[in-house]
All heavy atoms as a GROMACS GRO file, in nm:
protein
  494
    1MET      N    1   0.082  -0.121  -0.002
    1MET     CA    2   0.000   0.001   0.001
    1MET      C    3   0.088   0.124   0.003
    1MET      O    4   0.182   0.132   0.073
    1MET     CB    5  -0.088   0.002   0.125
    1MET     CG    6  -0.223  -0.038   0.098
    1MET     SD    7  -0.355   0.024   0.207
    1MET     CE    8  -0.340  -0.071   0.350
    2ASP      N    9   0.053   0.216  -0.087
    2ASP     CA   10   0.131   0.340  -0.086
    2ASP      C   11   0.068   0.442   0.004
    2ASP      O   12  -0.036   0.424   0.067
    2ASP     CB   13   0.142   0.391  -0.227
    2ASP     CG   14   0.007   0.419  -0.296
    2ASP    OD1   15  -0.095   0.391  -0.233
    2ASP    OD2   16   0.005   0.468  -0.406
    3ALA      N   17   0.136   0.558   0.015
    3ALA     CA   18   0.094   0.659   0.114
    3ALA      C   19  -0.038   0.725   0.076
    3ALA      O   20  -0.113   0.765   0.166
    3ALA     CB   21   0.200   0.768   0.121
    4SER      N   22  -0.069   0.735  -0.051
    4SER     CA   23  -0.197   0.800  -0.096
    4SER      C   24  -0.315   0.714  -0.054
    4SER      O   25  -0.425   0.770  -0.027
    4SER     CB   26  -0.194   0.832  -0.242
    4SER     OG   27  -0.186   0.709  -0.317
    5SER      N   28  -0.310   0.580  -0.058
    5SER     CA   29  -0.424   0.500  -0.020
    5SER      C   30  -0.448   0.505   0.131
    5SER      O   31  -0.563   0.483   0.173
    5SER     CB   32  -0.403   0.358  -0.067
    5SER     OG   33  -0.296   0.299   0.003
    6ASN      N   34  -0.349   0.528   0.212
    6ASN     CA   35  -0.366   0.542   0.354
    6ASN      C   36  -0.447   0.668   0.388
    6ASN      O   37  -0.507   0.669   0.494
    6ASN     CB   38  -0.232   0.549   0.429
    6ASN     CG   39  -0.160   0.413   0.423
    6ASN    OD1   40  -0.228   0.305   0.416
    6ASN    ND2   41  -0.033   0.415   0.436
    7LEU      N   42  -0.446   0.765   0.303
    7LEU     CA   43  -0.524   0.883   0.327
    7LEU      C   44  -0.669   0.860   0.329
    7LEU      O   45  -0.744   0.924   0.405
    7LEU     CB   46  -0.489   0.988   0.216
    7LEU     CG   47  -0.550   1.123   0.225
    7LEU    CD1   48  -0.499   1.200   0.357
    7LEU    CD2   49  -0.517   1.206   0.105
    8TYR      N   50  -0.718   0.763   0.252
    8TYR     CA   51  -0.858   0.733   0.242
    8TYR      C   52  -0.915   0.673   0.376
    8TYR      O   53  -1.032   0.688   0.405
    8TYR     CB   54  -0.888   0.642   0.129
    8TYR     CG   55  -0.865   0.702  -0.004
    8TYR    CD1   56  -0.767   0.662  -0.091
    8TYR    CD2   57  -0.936   0.814  -0.047
    8TYR    CE1   58  -0.742   0.717  -0.210
    8TYR    CE2   59  -0.917   0.873  -0.170
    8TYR     CZ   60  -0.817   0.830  -0.248
    8TYR     OH   61  -0.793   0.888  -0.367
    9TRP      N   62  -0.829   0.612   0.455
    9TRP     CA   63  -0.877   0.558   0.583
    9TRP      C   64  -0.913   0.668   0.678
    9TRP      O   65  -0.984   0.649   0.777
    9TRP     CB   66  -0.772   0.464   0.646
    9TRP     CG   67  -0.765   0.337   0.572
    9TRP    CD1   68  -0.668   0.293   0.491
    9TRP    CD2   69  -0.862   0.233   0.572
    9TRP    NE1   70  -0.695   0.169   0.443
    9TRP    CE2   71  -0.818   0.127   0.490
    9TRP    CE3   72  -0.985   0.217   0.640
    9TRP    CZ2   73  -0.884   0.011   0.471
    9TRP    CZ3   74  -1.056   0.098   0.618
    9TRP    CH2   75  -1.007  -0.003   0.533
   10LEU      N   76  -0.862   0.788   0.658
   10LEU     CA   77  -0.894   0.903   0.747
   10LEU      C   78  -1.034   0.955   0.723
   10LEU      O   79  -1.087   1.028   0.804
   10LEU     CB   80  -0.790   1.014   0.724
   10LEU     CG   81  -0.646   0.980   0.764
   10LEU    CD1   82  -0.557   1.094   0.728
   10LEU    CD2   83  -0.636   0.941   0.909
   11ILE      N   84  -1.095   0.915   0.614
   11ILE     CA   85  -1.231   0.957   0.579
   11ILE      C   86  -1.332   0.895   0.676
   11ILE      O   87  -1.427   0.959   0.721
   11ILE     CB   88  -1.266   0.925   0.439
   11ILE    CG1   89  -1.187   1.012   0.338
   11ILE    CG2   90  -1.416   0.944   0.408
   11ILE    CD1   91  -1.197   0.975   0.198
   12LEU      N   92  -1.310   0.774   0.721
   12LEU     CA   93  -1.402   0.698   0.806
   12LEU      C   94  -1.424   0.774   0.940
   12LEU      O   95  -1.537   0.799   0.974
   12LEU     CB   96  -1.361   0.558   0.826
   12LEU     CG   97  -1.367   0.468   0.702
   12LEU    CD1   98  -1.305   0.329   0.733
   12LEU    CD2   99  -1.508   0.454   0.657
   13PRO      N  100  -1.316   0.801   1.017
   13PRO     CA  101  -1.343   0.872   1.144
   13PRO      C  102  -1.399   1.010   1.124
   13PRO      O  103  -1.481   1.059   1.208
   13PRO     CB  104  -1.207   0.875   1.216
   13PRO     CG  105  -1.110   0.835   1.112
   13PRO     CD  106  -1.178   0.766   1.002
   14LEU      N  107  -1.361   1.074   1.017
   14LEU     CA  108  -1.414   1.208   0.987
   14LEU      C  109  -1.566   1.205   0.959
   14LEU      O  110  -1.644   1.286   1.015
   14LEU     CB  111  -1.340   1.270   0.867
   14LEU     CG  112  -1.383   1.409   0.825
   14LEU    CD1  113  -1.350   1.509   0.934
   14LEU    CD2  114  -1.316   1.448   0.695
   15VAL      N  115  -1.610   1.103   0.886
   15VAL     CA  116  -1.758   1.097   0.855
   15VAL      C  117  -1.831   1.055   0.980
   15VAL      O  118  -1.945   1.106   1.008
   15VAL     CB  119  -1.777   0.988   0.739
   15VAL    CG1  120  -1.923   0.950   0.730
   15VAL    CG2  121  -1.724   1.043   0.608
   16VAL      N  122  -1.776   0.970   1.057
   16VAL     CA  123  -1.841   0.922   1.184
   16VAL      C  124  -1.855   1.043   1.278
   16VAL      O  125  -1.963   1.064   1.337
   16VAL     CB  126  -1.766   0.806   1.251
   16VAL    CG1  127  -1.816   0.778   1.391
   16VAL    CG2  128  -1.775   0.682   1.166
   17ALA      N  129  -1.744   1.119   1.292
   17ALA     CA  130  -1.746   1.235   1.386
   17ALA      C  131  -1.849   1.340   1.335
   17ALA      O  132  -1.926   1.395   1.415
   17ALA     CB  133  -1.610   1.298   1.394
   18PHE      N  134  -1.844   1.366   1.205
   18PHE     CA  135  -1.939   1.463   1.150
   18PHE      C  136  -2.080   1.422   1.169
   18PHE      O  137  -2.170   1.500   1.211
   18PHE     CB  138  -1.912   1.483   0.999
   18PHE     CG  139  -2.008   1.574   0.932
   18PHE    CD1  140  -1.998   1.714   0.947
   18PHE    CD2  141  -2.115   1.524   0.859
   18PHE    CE1  142  -2.087   1.803   0.888
   18PHE    CE2  143  -2.207   1.610   0.800
   18PHE     CZ  144  -2.191   1.745   0.811
   19SER      N  145  -2.109   1.296   1.152
   19SER     CA  146  -2.249   1.241   1.163
   19SER      C  147  -2.296   1.255   1.311
   19SER      O  148  -2.408   1.293   1.337
   19SER     CB  149  -2.254   1.098   1.120
   19SER     OG  150  -2.221   1.083   0.985
   20LEU      N  151  -2.207   1.219   1.406
   20LEU     CA  152  -2.244   1.228   1.542
   20LEU      C  153  -2.270   1.369   1.591
   20LEU      O  154  -2.368   1.400   1.654
   20LEU     CB  155  -2.137   1.162   1.628
   20LEU     CG  156  -2.139   1.014   1.638
   20LEU    CD1  157  -2.015   0.959   1.710
   20LEU    CD2  158  -2.264   0.966   1.712
   21VAL      N  159  -2.181   1.465   1.552
   21VAL     CA  160  -2.191   1.599   1.590
   21VAL      C  161  -2.318   1.661   1.527
   21VAL      O  162  -2.395   1.732   1.596
   21VAL     CB  163  -2.069   1.684   1.558
   21VAL    CG1  164  -2.091   1.830   1.574
   21VAL    CG2  165  -1.951   1.635   1.636
   22TYR      N  166  -2.341   1.638   1.402
   22TYR     CA  167  -2.457   1.691   1.338
   22TYR      C  168  -2.590   1.638   1.399
   22TYR      O  169  -2.680   1.713   1.421
   22TYR     CB  170  -2.451   1.658   1.182
   22TYR     CG  171  -2.570   1.720   1.110
   22TYR    CD1  172  -2.568   1.852   1.070
   22TYR    CD2  173  -2.682   1.641   1.076
   22TYR    CE1  174  -2.676   1.907   1.000
   22TYR    CE2  175  -2.790   1.697   1.009
   22TYR     CZ  176  -2.782   1.833   0.970
   22TYR     OH  177  -2.891   1.890   0.902
   23SER      N  178  -2.598   1.511   1.425
   23SER     CA  179  -2.714   1.449   1.482
   23SER      C  180  -2.734   1.500   1.623
   23SER      O  181  -2.850   1.522   1.665
   23SER     CB  182  -2.703   1.296   1.482
   23SER     OG  183  -2.701   1.251   1.348
   24ALA      N  184  -2.627   1.518   1.698
   24ALA     CA  185  -2.640   1.564   1.839
   24ALA      C  186  -2.688   1.708   1.841
   24ALA      O  187  -2.749   1.751   1.937
   24ALA     CB  188  -2.509   1.546   1.908
   25SER      N  189  -2.652   1.783   1.738
   25SER     CA  190  -2.695   1.920   1.739
   25SER      C  191  -2.845   1.936   1.699
   25SER      O  192  -2.901   2.039   1.721
   25SER     CB  193  -2.608   2.007   1.641
   25SER     OG  194  -2.636   1.972   1.508
   26ARG      N  195  -2.900   1.831   1.642
   26ARG     CA  196  -3.039   1.833   1.600
   26ARG      C  197  -3.139   1.766   1.696
   26ARG      O  198  -3.253   1.798   1.699
   26ARG     CB  199  -3.052   1.768   1.462
   26ARG     CG  200  -2.978   1.830   1.354
   26ARG     CD  201  -3.038   1.960   1.313
   26ARG     NE  202  -2.967   2.019   1.202
   26ARG     CZ  203  -2.923   2.142   1.198
   26ARG    NH1  204  -2.948   2.225   1.298
   26ARG    NH2  205  -2.854   2.189   1.094
   27HIS      N  206  -3.087   1.667   1.769
   27HIS     CA  207  -3.177   1.586   1.854
   27HIS      C  208  -3.121   1.580   1.998
   27HIS      O  209  -3.002   1.605   2.018
   27HIS     CB  210  -3.189   1.442   1.798
   27HIS     CG  211  -3.224   1.439   1.654
   27HIS    ND1  212  -3.351   1.478   1.610
   27HIS    CD2  213  -3.151   1.413   1.543
   27HIS    CE1  214  -3.352   1.464   1.476
   27HIS    NE2  215  -3.235   1.422   1.431
   28GLU      N  216  -3.206   1.550   2.092
   28GLU     CA  217  -3.167   1.540   2.230
   28GLU      C  218  -3.168   1.397   2.292
   28GLU      O  219  -3.098   1.369   2.382
   28GLU     CB  220  -3.256   1.631   2.320
   28GLU     CG  221  -3.234   1.776   2.291
   28GLU     CD  222  -3.291   1.870   2.391
   28GLU    OE1  223  -3.313   1.826   2.505
   28GLU    OE2  224  -3.306   1.982   2.363
   29SER      N  225  -3.246   1.313   2.229
   29SER     CA  226  -3.256   1.175   2.270
   29SER      C  227  -3.138   1.095   2.220
   29SER      O  228  -3.103   1.103   2.100
   29SER     CB  229  -3.386   1.113   2.221
   29SER     OG  230  -3.381   0.968   2.235
   30TRP      N  231  -3.064   1.022   2.310
   30TRP     CA  232  -2.950   0.946   2.266
   30TRP      C  233  -2.987   0.834   2.163
   30TRP      O  234  -2.913   0.813   2.068
   30TRP     CB  235  -2.887   0.879   2.386
   30TRP     CG  236  -2.788   0.970   2.453
   30TRP    CD1  237  -2.814   1.032   2.573
   30TRP    CD2  238  -2.664   1.015   2.408
   30TRP    NE1  239  -2.706   1.115   2.604
   30TRP    CE2  240  -2.613   1.105   2.509
   30TRP    CE3  241  -2.585   0.992   2.297
   30TRP    CZ2  242  -2.490   1.162   2.496
   30TRP    CZ3  243  -2.462   1.049   2.282
   30TRP    CH2  244  -2.416   1.135   2.383
   31ARG      N  245  -3.097   0.782   2.179
   31ARG     CA  246  -3.144   0.677   2.085
   31ARG      C  247  -3.157   0.738   1.943
   31ARG      O  248  -3.117   0.685   1.841
   31ARG     CB  249  -3.278   0.618   2.131
   31ARG     CG  250  -3.330   0.507   2.041
   31ARG     CD  251  -3.450   0.441   2.103
   31ARG     NE  252  -3.514   0.349   2.016
   31ARG     CZ  253  -3.601   0.378   1.919
   31ARG    NH1  254  -3.649   0.498   1.911
   31ARG    NH2  255  -3.646   0.286   1.840
   32LEU      N  256  -3.219   0.856   1.940
   32LEU     CA  257  -3.243   0.922   1.813
   32LEU      C  258  -3.115   0.974   1.755
   32LEU      O  259  -3.093   0.964   1.634
   32LEU     CB  260  -3.340   1.039   1.836
   32LEU     CG  261  -3.410   1.098   1.709
   32LEU    CD1  262  -3.481   0.989   1.637
   32LEU    CD2  263  -3.507   1.206   1.745
   33ILE      N  264  -3.022   1.021   1.839
   33ILE     CA  265  -2.894   1.068   1.791
   33ILE      C  266  -2.820   0.950   1.724
   33ILE      O  267  -2.765   0.965   1.614
   33ILE     CB  268  -2.811   1.123   1.909
   33ILE    CG1  269  -2.866   1.256   1.951
   33ILE    CG2  270  -2.660   1.141   1.868
   33ILE    CD1  271  -2.802   1.310   2.084
   34TRP      N  272  -2.810   0.833   1.788
   34TRP     CA  273  -2.744   0.722   1.728
   34TRP      C  274  -2.808   0.671   1.603
   34TRP      O  275  -2.740   0.641   1.503
   34TRP     CB  276  -2.734   0.599   1.832
   34TRP     CG  277  -2.632   0.629   1.937
   34TRP    CD1  278  -2.659   0.648   2.066
   34TRP    CD2  279  -2.491   0.634   1.920
   34TRP    NE1  280  -2.541   0.673   2.136
   34TRP    CE2  281  -2.435   0.664   2.049
   34TRP    CE3  282  -2.403   0.623   1.813
   34TRP    CZ2  283  -2.301   0.672   2.073
   34TRP    CZ3  284  -2.269   0.637   1.834
   34TRP    CH2  285  -2.218   0.661   1.963
   35MET      N  286  -2.941   0.662   1.598
   35MET     CA  287  -3.014   0.619   1.478
   35MET      C  288  -2.986   0.710   1.360
   35MET      O  289  -2.951   0.666   1.254
   35MET     CB  290  -3.161   0.605   1.513
   35MET     CG  291  -3.198   0.488   1.588
   35MET     SD  292  -3.374   0.476   1.628
   35MET     CE  293  -3.461   0.546   1.492
   36ARG      N  294  -3.002   0.843   1.385
   36ARG     CA  295  -2.981   0.941   1.282
   36ARG      C  296  -2.839   0.949   1.234
   36ARG      O  297  -2.805   0.975   1.118
   36ARG     CB  298  -3.034   1.075   1.317
   36ARG     CG  299  -3.184   1.078   1.348
   36ARG     CD  300  -3.262   1.060   1.219
   36ARG     NE  301  -3.401   1.033   1.240
   36ARG     CZ  302  -3.494   1.125   1.224
   36ARG    NH1  303  -3.468   1.244   1.187
   36ARG    NH2  304  -3.616   1.097   1.250
   37SER      N  305  -2.745   0.930   1.332
   37SER     CA  306  -2.605   0.946   1.296
   37SER      C  307  -2.559   0.824   1.210
   37SER      O  308  -2.482   0.839   1.119
   37SER     CB  309  -2.525   0.963   1.421
   37SER     OG  310  -2.438   0.860   1.445
   38ILE      N  311  -2.608   0.706   1.242
   38ILE     CA  312  -2.576   0.587   1.160
   38ILE      C  313  -2.631   0.604   1.017
   38ILE      O  314  -2.568   0.577   0.919
   38ILE     CB  315  -2.628   0.463   1.225
   38ILE    CG1  316  -2.547   0.431   1.353
   38ILE    CG2  317  -2.627   0.341   1.128
   38ILE    CD1  318  -2.607   0.321   1.436
   39ARG      N  319  -2.760   0.653   1.012
   39ARG     CA  320  -2.824   0.676   0.882
   39ARG      C  321  -2.743   0.779   0.802
   39ARG      O  322  -2.717   0.757   0.684
   39ARG     CB  323  -2.965   0.721   0.901
   39ARG     CG  324  -3.043   0.731   0.775
   39ARG     CD  325  -3.187   0.764   0.811
   39ARG     NE  326  -3.223   0.884   0.740
   39ARG     CZ  327  -3.333   0.948   0.763
   39ARG    NH1  328  -3.418   0.910   0.854
   39ARG    NH2  329  -3.356   1.060   0.697
   40LEU      N  330  -2.705   0.893   0.863
   40LEU     CA  331  -2.632   0.997   0.793
   40LEU      C  332  -2.492   0.943   0.752
   40LEU      O  333  -2.444   0.972   0.640
   40LEU     CB  334  -2.617   1.117   0.880
   40LEU     CG  335  -2.544   1.236   0.821
   40LEU    CD1  336  -2.614   1.285   0.696
   40LEU    CD2  337  -2.534   1.348   0.924
   41CYS      N  338  -2.430   0.870   0.838
   41CYS     CA  339  -2.296   0.811   0.808
   41CYS      C  340  -2.308   0.719   0.686
   41CYS      O  341  -2.221   0.727   0.593
   41CYS     CB  342  -2.245   0.734   0.926
   41CYS     SG  343  -2.077   0.673   0.912
   42LEU      N  344  -2.406   0.635   0.676
   42LEU     CA  345  -2.423   0.544   0.563
   42LEU      C  346  -2.453   0.623   0.439
   42LEU      O  347  -2.407   0.589   0.327
   42LEU     CB  348  -2.532   0.443   0.590
   42LEU     CG  349  -2.497   0.336   0.698
   42LEU    CD1  350  -2.615   0.248   0.728
   42LEU    CD2  351  -2.379   0.255   0.656
   43LEU      N  352  -2.534   0.728   0.452
   43LEU     CA  353  -2.567   0.811   0.339
   43LEU      C  354  -2.443   0.877   0.281
   43LEU      O  355  -2.422   0.880   0.157
   43LEU     CB  356  -2.671   0.917   0.382
   43LEU     CG  357  -2.796   0.931   0.296
   43LEU    CD1  358  -2.907   0.984   0.382
   43LEU    CD2  359  -2.765   1.021   0.180
   44ILE      N  360  -2.364   0.940   0.367
   44ILE     CA  361  -2.241   1.004   0.323
   44ILE      C  362  -2.144   0.903   0.259
   44ILE      O  363  -2.091   0.931   0.150
   44ILE     CB  364  -2.174   1.081   0.441
   44ILE    CG1  365  -2.262   1.195   0.487
   44ILE    CG2  366  -2.032   1.126   0.400
   44ILE    CD1  367  -2.213   1.261   0.615
   45LEU      N  368  -2.126   0.791   0.325
   45LEU     CA  369  -2.028   0.693   0.269
   45LEU      C  370  -2.080   0.633   0.135
   45LEU      O  371  -2.003   0.614   0.041
   45LEU     CB  372  -2.013   0.579   0.370
   45LEU     CG  373  -1.922   0.614   0.487
   45LEU    CD1  374  -1.924   0.498   0.587
   45LEU    CD2  375  -1.787   0.658   0.446
   46GLY      N  376  -2.213   0.622   0.124
   46GLY     CA  377  -2.271   0.574  -0.002
   46GLY      C  378  -2.250   0.670  -0.114
   46GLY      O  379  -2.220   0.634  -0.225
   47ALA      N  380  -2.268   0.799  -0.079
   47ALA     CA  381  -2.245   0.905  -0.182
   47ALA      C  382  -2.097   0.909  -0.222
   47ALA      O  383  -2.066   0.925  -0.343
   47ALA     CB  384  -2.288   1.042  -0.126
   48LEU      N  385  -2.007   0.892  -0.128
   48LEU     CA  386  -1.865   0.895  -0.158
   48LEU      C  387  -1.825   0.775  -0.247
   48LEU      O  388  -1.752   0.790  -0.339
   48LEU     CB  389  -1.782   0.898  -0.028
   48LEU     CG  390  -1.777   1.024   0.044
   48LEU    CD1  391  -1.714   1.007   0.179
   48LEU    CD2  392  -1.710   1.137  -0.035
   49ILE      N  393  -1.874   0.659  -0.210
   49ILE     CA  394  -1.847   0.534  -0.286
   49ILE      C  395  -1.910   0.545  -0.427
   49ILE      O  396  -1.847   0.507  -0.524
   49ILE     CB  397  -1.899   0.413  -0.210
   49ILE    CG1  398  -1.810   0.389  -0.084
   49ILE    CG2  399  -1.891   0.287  -0.302
   49ILE    CD1  400  -1.865   0.287   0.010
   50GLY      N  401  -2.030   0.592  -0.434
   50GLY     CA  402  -2.097   0.611  -0.566
   50GLY      C  403  -2.022   0.707  -0.655
   50GLY      O  404  -1.999   0.681  -0.772
   51THR      N  405  -1.981   0.817  -0.597
   51THR     CA  406  -1.907   0.920  -0.676
   51THR      C  407  -1.776   0.865  -0.722
   51THR      O  408  -1.731   0.885  -0.835
   51THR     CB  409  -1.884   1.046  -0.590
   51THR    OG1  410  -2.009   1.094  -0.549
   51THR    CG2  411  -1.812   1.151  -0.668
   52THR      N  412  -1.705   0.790  -0.630
   52THR     CA  413  -1.571   0.726  -0.668
   52THR      C  414  -1.593   0.628  -0.777
   52THR      O  415  -1.513   0.621  -0.872
   52THR     CB  416  -1.513   0.664  -0.542
   52THR    OG1  417  -1.497   0.763  -0.444
   52THR    CG2  418  -1.380   0.602  -0.577
   53ALA      N  419  -1.695   0.551  -0.770
   53ALA     CA  420  -1.722   0.447  -0.873
   53ALA      C  421  -1.751   0.518  -1.008
   53ALA      O  422  -1.699   0.468  -1.113
   53ALA     CB  423  -1.838   0.358  -0.834
   54ILE      N  424  -1.826   0.620  -1.008
   54ILE     CA  425  -1.856   0.695  -1.137
   54ILE      C  426  -1.729   0.755  -1.196
   54ILE      O  427  -1.704   0.740  -1.311
   54ILE     CB  428  -1.965   0.795  -1.115
   54ILE    CG1  429  -2.100   0.728  -1.087
   54ILE    CG2  430  -1.975   0.893  -1.232
   54ILE    CD1  431  -2.213   0.828  -1.045
   55LEU      N  432  -1.649   0.813  -1.108
   55LEU     CA  433  -1.527   0.873  -1.156
   55LEU      C  434  -1.426   0.771  -1.209
   55LEU      O  435  -1.359   0.790  -1.310
   55LEU     CB  436  -1.459   0.960  -1.047
   55LEU     CG  437  -1.534   1.088  -1.009
   55LEU    CD1  438  -1.473   1.154  -0.894
   55LEU    CD2  439  -1.537   1.181  -1.127
   56LEU      N  440  -1.421   0.653  -1.141
   56LEU     CA  441  -1.334   0.546  -1.189
   56LEU      C  442  -1.382   0.494  -1.320
   56LEU      O  443  -1.304   0.459  -1.414
   56LEU     CB  444  -1.321   0.435  -1.088
   56LEU     CG  445  -1.235   0.459  -0.965
   56LEU    CD1  446  -1.248   0.345  -0.868
   56LEU    CD2  447  -1.089   0.477  -1.009
   57LEU      N  448  -1.513   0.484  -1.337
   57LEU     CA  449  -1.574   0.435  -1.462
   57LEU      C  450  -1.543   0.528  -1.579
   57LEU      O  451  -1.506   0.490  -1.688
   57LEU     CB  452  -1.724   0.417  -1.447
   57LEU     CG  453  -1.800   0.359  -1.564
   57LEU    CD1  454  -1.756   0.212  -1.583
   57LEU    CD2  455  -1.946   0.367  -1.540
   58ILE      N  456  -1.558   0.657  -1.552
   58ILE     CA  457  -1.520   0.760  -1.652
   58ILE      C  458  -1.381   0.759  -1.688
   58ILE      O  459  -1.340   0.763  -1.803
   58ILE     CB  460  -1.569   0.900  -1.605
   58ILE    CG1  461  -1.719   0.913  -1.598
   58ILE    CG2  462  -1.510   1.010  -1.692
   58ILE    CD1  463  -1.767   1.039  -1.529
   59ASN      N  464  -1.296   0.741  -1.586
   59ASN     CA  465  -1.151   0.745  -1.609
   59ASN      C  466  -1.103   0.624  -1.692
   59ASN      O  467  -1.009   0.633  -1.768
   59ASN     CB  468  -1.083   0.748  -1.471
   59ASN     CG  469  -0.932   0.778  -1.487
   59ASN    OD1  470  -0.890   0.840  -1.585
   59ASN    ND2  471  -0.854   0.738  -1.388
   60THR      N  472  -1.162   0.507  -1.670
   60THR     CA  473  -1.121   0.388  -1.739
   60THR      C  474  -1.176   0.382  -1.882
   60THR      O  475  -1.128   0.306  -1.961
   60THR     CB  476  -1.159   0.260  -1.663
   60THR    OG1  477  -1.299   0.259  -1.643
   60THR    CG2  478  -1.083   0.252  -1.535
   61GLN      N  479  -1.274   0.467  -1.913
   61GLN     CA  480  -1.334   0.458  -2.052
   61GLN      C  481  -1.257   0.544  -2.149
   61GLN      O  482  -1.278   0.531  -2.264
   61GLN     CB  483  -1.477   0.517  -2.037
   61GLN     CG  484  -1.566   0.436  -1.947
   61GLN     CD  485  -1.662   0.355  -2.026
   61GLN    OE1  486  -1.691   0.379  -2.138
   61GLN    NE2  487  -1.709   0.246  -1.958
   62VAL      N  488  -1.164   0.627  -2.097
   62VAL     CA  489  -1.088   0.716  -2.190
   62VAL      C  490  -0.987   0.642  -2.267
   62VAL      O  491  -0.926   0.552  -2.242
   62VAL     CB  492  -1.029   0.831  -2.108
   62VAL    CG1  493  -0.940   0.919  -2.197
   62VAL    CG2  494  -1.140   0.911  -2.048
   0.00000   0.00000   0.00000
């Protein structure tokens, strides 16, 4: 593994932290905070993976 691929592992804690902070600022119930934060985390990671897949597809078609 090269140094540039290690950079992508830093996205996971960043997305988790962002999801928790955002959900905690919107809700007061811990149950609701965890549920919404997991949902937001999966949504963000899905968008990142989808965007990466589209960009890789475009890049390999050239």
